[in-house]
C-alpha positions in Angstrom: 0.0 0.0 0.0 1.2 3.5 -0.7 1.1 6.3 1.8 1.4 6.4 5.5 -0.2 3.4 7.1 -0.6 2.9 10.9 -1.8 0.0 12.9 -2.3 0.6 16.6 -0.3 3.9 16.0 2.7 2.2 14.6 4.0 4.2 11.6 4.7 1.7 8.9 6.3 4.2 6.6 8.9 4.9 9.2 9.4 1.2 9.9 9.8 0.5 6.2 12.4 3.3 6.0 14.3 1.9 9.0 14.3 -1.7 7.5 15.4 -0.6 4.1 18.1 1.6 5.5 19.2 -1.0 8.0 19.1 1.5 10.8 19.3 -0.5 14.1 18.7 2.5 16.3 15.5 3.4 14.5 14.3 -0.2 14.4 14.8 -0.8 18.1 12.4 2.0 18.9 9.5 0.1 17.3 9.7 -2.8 19.9 7.9 -3.1 23.2 10.1 -3.8 26.3 8.7 -7.4 26.5 8.6 -8.1 22.8 9.3 -11.5 21.3 10.9 -12.3 18.0 10.7 -15.8 16.4 12.6 -16.8 13.3 11.6 -20.0 11.5 13.5 -21.8 8.7 10.9 -21.8 5.9 12.8 -24.7 4.2 12.7 -27.0 7.2 9.5 -26.1 9.1 10.1 -28.9 11.6 13.2 -27.3 12.9 13.0 -25.4 16.1 12.5 -21.6 16.0 15.3 -19.2 16.9 13.6 -17.1 19.7 14.5 -13.9 21.3 12.6 -12.4 24.3 12.7 -8.8 25.5 13.9 -5.6 23.8 17.5 -6.0 25.0 17.9 -9.4 23.2 16.2 -8.1 20.1 18.4 -5.0 20.1 21.6 -7.2 20.1 20.2 -9.2 17.2 19.1 -6.2 15.2 22.5 -4.5 15.6 24.2 -7.7 14.4 21.9 -8.0 11.4 22.2 -4.3 10.5 26.0 -4.4 10.7 26.1 -6.9 7.8 26.7 -5.7 4.3 23.3 -6.3 2.7 20.4 -4.5 1.1 16.8 -5.1 2.2 13.6 -4.0 0.5 9.9 -4.7 1.3 8.3 -6.2 -1.7 4.7 -6.9 -2.8 1.6 -6.3 -0.9 1.6 -5.2 2.7 -1.4 -6.5 4.7 -2.7 -4.3 7.5 -5.1 -5.8 10.0 -6.4 -4.3 13.3 -3.5 -5.4 15.4 -1.0 -6.9 12.9 1.0 -6.2 9.7 2.3 -8.8 7.3 4.9 -8.2 4.6 7.7 -9.8 2.6 11.2 -8.6 2.7 14.0 -9.5 0.2 17.6 -9.3 1.5 20.6 -9.5 -0.8 24.2 -10.0 0.1 27.3 -8.9 -1.9 28.0 -12.5 -2.8 24.7 -12.7 -4.6 22.9 -14.7 -1.9 19.2 -13.6 -1.5 17.0 -14.4 1.4 13.2 -13.9 1.4 11.6 -13.2 4.8 7.8 -13.3 5.4 7.2 -11.1 8.5 4.2 -10.9 10.7 4.1 -8.2 13.4 1.6 -8.2 16.2 1.1 -4.6 17.3 -0.1 -3.4 20.7 0.0 0.2 22.0 1.9 1.3 18.9 4.8 -1.1 19.5 5.8 -4.5 18.1 4.7 -7.1 20.7 5.6 -10.2 18.7 7.4 -10.7 15.4 7.4 -14.0 13.5 9.8 -14.3 10.5 9.8 -17.2 8.1 13.1 -17.1 6.2 14.0 -19.0 3.1 16.5 -18.9 0.3 15.1 -16.8 -2.5 15.9 -19.4 -5.1 13.4 -21.7 -3.3 10.8 -19.0 -3.0 9.9 -18.2 -6.6 6.2 -17.5 -6.2 5.7 -17.3 -9.9 6.0 -21.1 -10.2 3.4 -21.8 -7.5 
């Protein structure tokens, strides 16, 4: 969707900008103190999730991710519901590796309360063949 979108007072345009610029300081401000982040391997769904609990753990993770040399863009449709936002992100590394991440954010009081990411290699995520 184009234009400023808000869900529970979370400014998605500002979040998109922070994601696409890989700005850890800006990203951290979107999370609640007791937020949770789960990352699932979309190619091996039976594998255990990588889980982080609390803003401090999420901050360390975001700083490590944002320190990598990569570009990230939000692609396709962004789905806004009353208390959630779902979107796809494509990340590309200098060596040509591409990762697709389907993200669902659960929002409360204008902050991310819970984030679930399903990550897969982009070469296995060609939706045009589905």
